[in-house]
VODREN-670475 format. One line per 8 residues: number of its first residue (from 1); their letters; for each residue z, y, x of C-alpha. Coordinates in steps of 0.05 Angstrom, whole numbers, plus 5000, padded with zeros to 4 digits. Each point is the difference from the previous one (the first is absolute). Layout:
N
NUM> A> Z Y X; ...
END
This chain:
314
1> MELNLKRP> 4917 5598 4843; 4947 4963 5038; 5020 4941 5044; 5008 5012 5074; 4964 4939 5027; 4984 4977 5071; 4964 4938 4974; 4976 4976 4932
9> LAFFDLET> 5052 4982 4947; 4979 4947 4950; 5035 5002 4932; 4991 4933 4965; 5023 4963 4938; 4993 4928 4978; 4996 4966 4933; 5019 4927 5006
17> TGVNVSLD> 5011 4935 4963; 5076 5009 5007; 5055 5023 5046; 5010 4940 5046; 4977 5024 5069; 4986 4929 5025; 4965 4972 4939; 4968 5055 4959
25> RIVEISIL> 4931 5029 5012; 4965 5067 4997; 4954 5014 4940; 4986 5073 5017; 5009 5046 5059; 4989 5074 5003; 5002 5041 5065; 4997 5075 5010
33> KVSPGGKE> 4992 5016 5074; 5016 5071 5020; 4978 5021 5069; 5023 5058 5045; 4967 5062 4971; 5007 4976 4928; 4938 4956 4993; 5011 4947 4946
41> ESLTLRVN> 4967 4932 4994; 5015 4949 4946; 4989 4926 4989; 5017 4962 4937; 4986 4926 4994; 5015 4949 4947; 5003 4929 5027; 5006 4929 4974
49> PEIPIPAE> 5070 4975 5016; 4976 4927 4994; 5062 4984 4959; 5015 5015 4926; 5027 5069 4984; 5064 4992 4959; 4999 5034 4932; 5059 5044 5017
57> SSMFHGIY> 4965 5026 5062; 4936 5013 4961; 5039 5039 4947; 5028 5043 5056; 4936 5019 5036; 4947 4982 4949; 4960 4951 5043; 4987 4932 4969
65> DEDVQGIP> 4970 4935 5026; 4933 5016 4968; 4998 5067 5037; 4999 4966 5068; 4954 4941 4986; 4938 4999 5044; 5022 5055 5047; 5017 4990 5075
73> AFKERAQE> 5068 4976 5021; 5044 5042 5046; 4979 4959 5061; 4928 5022 4988; 5019 5074 5002; 5057 4995 5050; 4960 5023 5060; 4974 5060 4962
81> IADFIADA> 5071 5020 4981; 5026 4989 5071; 4943 5043 5028; 5013 5056 4950; 5073 5007 5020; 4992 4977 5073; 5022 5066 5032; 5048 5023 4946
89> DLAGYNSN> 5074 5004 4988; 5021 4972 4932; 5033 5033 4940; 5016 4980 4929; 5052 4996 4946; 5049 4943 5013; 4948 4979 5052; 5049 4978 5054
97> KFDVPVLM> 5033 4947 4956; 4939 4976 4961; 4930 5026 5014; 5001 4995 5076; 5028 4928 5003; 4953 4977 4944; 4940 5030 5035; 5020 4966 5065
105> EEFLRAGI> 5005 4933 4964; 4930 5008 4974; 4973 5020 5068; 5031 4939 5032; 4973 4953 4947; 4931 5030 5013; 5007 4991 5075; 5000 5074 5014
113> DFSLEGRA> 5044 5020 5059; 5021 5068 4974; 5055 5029 5044; 5056 5044 4975; 5022 5018 5071; 5001 5074 5015; 4990 5022 4927; 5045 5046 4961
121> FVDVQNIF> 5020 4981 4929; 5017 5053 4949; 5032 4974 4936; 4999 5057 4950; 5047 4963 4954; 5054 5000 5053; 4995 5076 5007; 5004 5006 4925
129> HQMEQRTL> 5058 4951 4991; 5041 5030 5055; 4988 5071 4977; 4995 4992 4924; 5000 4926 4980; 4945 4995 4947; 4936 4960 4984; 4929 5019 5019
137> KAAYKFYC> 4985 5026 4931; 5063 5042 5001; 4986 5021 5072; 4931 5025 4980; 5030 5040 4942; 5058 5025 5043; 4961 5021 5061; 4931 5017 4972
145> DQSLANAH> 5021 5020 4929; 4946 4956 4970; 4998 4937 4959; 4972 4938 5034; 4942 4972 4960; 4979 4928 5011; 5065 4980 5034; 4998 4931 5033
153> HAEADVRA> 4926 5007 5014; 4991 4996 5075; 4954 5060 5007; 5043 5045 4956; 5064 4978 5035; 4973 5010 5070; 4975 5070 4984; 5067 5017 4968
161> TYEVLKAQ> 5036 4975 5062; 4959 5045 5045; 5014 5061 4955; 5074 4984 4997; 5007 4997 5075; 4968 5068 5009; 5046 5029 4947; 5060 4967 5033
169> LTKYENVQ> 4983 5033 5066; 4999 5068 4966; 5064 4989 4959; 5042 4972 5057; 4977 5046 5055; 5063 5021 5037; 5044 4962 4950; 5060 4965 5031
177> YEDKHGLV> 5016 4927 4987; 5066 4965 5014; 4997 4925 5012; 5055 4949 4985; 5029 5011 5069; 5008 5075 4989; 4943 5019 5046; 4963 5062 4976
185> SQPVVNDV> 4926 5009 5014; 4935 5029 4972; 4959 4935 4997; 4944 5018 4952; 4952 5035 5047; 4925 5003 5006; 4996 4946 5054; 4980 4928 4987
193> LALHEFTN> 5045 4970 5054; 5061 5038 4974; 4984 4976 4929; 4992 4930 5028; 5071 5003 5028; 5029 5028 4936; 4966 4951 4952; 5010 4935 5039
201> LSKPVDFA> 5071 4992 4977; 5015 4928 5020; 4957 5003 5062; 4964 4934 4984; 4967 4959 5055; 4957 4960 4951; 4998 5046 4939; 5024 4944 4955
209> GRLVYDSE> 5071 5017 5024; 5016 4931 5029; 5004 5031 5069; 5026 5070 5013; 5016 5043 5061; 5074 5011 5013; 5032 5064 5025; 4980 4981 5072
217> GDPTINFG> 4928 4989 4981; 5002 4924 5005; 4968 4954 4948; 5055 4969 4957; 5003 4947 4946; 5010 5033 4932; 5016 4940 4955; 5038 4935 4995
225> KHKGRKVV> 5052 4972 5047; 4976 5040 5061; 4995 5067 4964; 5017 5056 5048; 4989 4959 5063; 4947 5018 5052; 4940 4954 4997; 5005 4982 5074
233> DVFEVEPS> 5073 4980 4991; 4980 4953 4943; 4944 4971 5044; 5052 4988 5054; 5052 4963 4957; 4954 4968 4948; 4928 4995 5024; 4983 4955 4941
241> YYAWMQNG> 5009 5060 4954; 4933 5025 5025; 4966 4936 4978; 5037 5002 4933; 4973 5069 4985; 4930 4984 5022; 4999 4941 4952; 5036 5036 4944
249> DFPLYTKK> 4975 5042 4941; 4996 5065 5038; 4944 5052 5001; 4945 4985 5051; 5011 5067 5034; 5075 4985 5008; 4980 4935 5034; 4951 5036 5045
257> VLENLWNT> 5052 5051 5022; 5051 4945 5011; 4950 4961 5042; 4989 5061 5044; 5075 5008 5009; 5007 4926 5016; 4944 5002 5052; 5031 5062 5033
265> YRNKKKES> 5068 4965 5001; 4971 4936 5031; 4961 5039 5052; 5062 5039 5022; 5039 4935 5005; 4945 4971 5045; 4999 5062 5043; 5076 4999 5009
273> KQQLQERV> 4997 4927 5020; 4946 5013 5051; 5037 5060 5029; 5063 4957 5007; 4962 4946 5036; 4970 5051 5048; 5068 5028 5017; 5029 4931 5018
281> PAQPKPAH> 4971 4977 5067; 4980 4928 5011; 5056 4960 5033; 4981 4976 5072; 5006 4926 5016; 5060 4980 5044; 4983 4989 5073; 5024 4928 4998
289> AVEKKEVV> 4962 4984 4937; 4951 4943 5010; 4937 5005 4961; 4988 4938 4959; 4934 4966 5010; 4963 4975 4941; 5001 4924 4997; 4934 4971 4980
297> SKPITENM> 5007 4932 4966; 4954 4946 5026; 4962 4958 4950; 5029 4932 4985; 4956 4943 5027; 4999 4924 4991; 5028 4991 5070; 5060 5046 4984
305> LKGLQDKF> 5016 4960 4938; 4995 4934 5037; 5046 5027 5054; 5053 5020 4949; 4996 4932 4967; 5011 4965 5066; 5058 5047 5018; 5039 4990 4936
313> KK> 4983 4929 4981; 5058 4952 4998
END
C-alpha cells in the first residue's frame, strides 16, 4: 500500500555516541523523504560528534573514532539537513522518544532555528508495540516476511522502517483496536495526521517527556514533585521552578519550550493587570482638597548664618 500523503514525510534514523538526549551526539543520520505521488529522496551523512565514541556504542553501530576523523561536524551540515526536511512531517522507529529530541538538541547547538510547530510525527515503533509488541528486526520479519540485513546501520534501518509502515497499513486496514479505556477504533489508516495521533502516546510537549499535554490539552509537568500539575499553575505558586529548570541538566529543546511557555504566561499576566487598571477609573480629588505647592529651599548665605547665631547666642 502506498502512503496517502498531503506533504512530504521524512523517515529518519540516527546513530549516536550514546542514549543521553542532552549529552550524546549524532555520528550518522540517514533520511528517506517520500513526497506525495511516491517520489523518494535520500540523504545519508556521517558526522564528527566532536566527542569520543564509547566502545559499547561503536560495537552497536560499527562507527569508531577513526571513522569520523577529519570529516565535518554536525553544525557544518545542520543547515543542509534542515533544508532537506524543511517542509516534511517526520517519521521513524522510536523517533518520538529519541531521534526527534536528539536532532533538536543538535540543531540548537548549531544555532539552527528548526521549528517543530505544525508537523506530524509518526512513530512506527508505537504502532508496532501497540499492535504486536516486537523489535524492528522482528517487525520486518513479521510484516514483510524478510530478514533484516545490516541491522543497526542507519540506512538499512530507515529503509526497513519505511517498508514496515507500508505493510502495517495493509495488515491493519479496517482492524479494530481497543485502548485501555475500552474505546474501540480503527486507528491504523493511510493518513499521516491520524497516525500522528495514534503514535504520540504520551502527547509530549518537548519530546523528551519532561512536559506533556494533559487530557485538557494543557502543558503539564511530567516529573518530580510537580508531576501532573499544569505548568502555569507551577509558575503561579513557585516561579523560581522555571529558573531551576533553565539552569538544570535538561535538554536544550525542553528549556526552549519552557521559555516559550514562561513568556506566554508573563504576557498574559501583564495583559490582565493592564485590563484591570483600565476598568478601575481614576479617583477624583475632593472639592475641599488644597493642592500643595512645592516649596523651593533657598540657598544658605553668610548673612543667614550670622542671623541665626545672633538669635540663639546666650
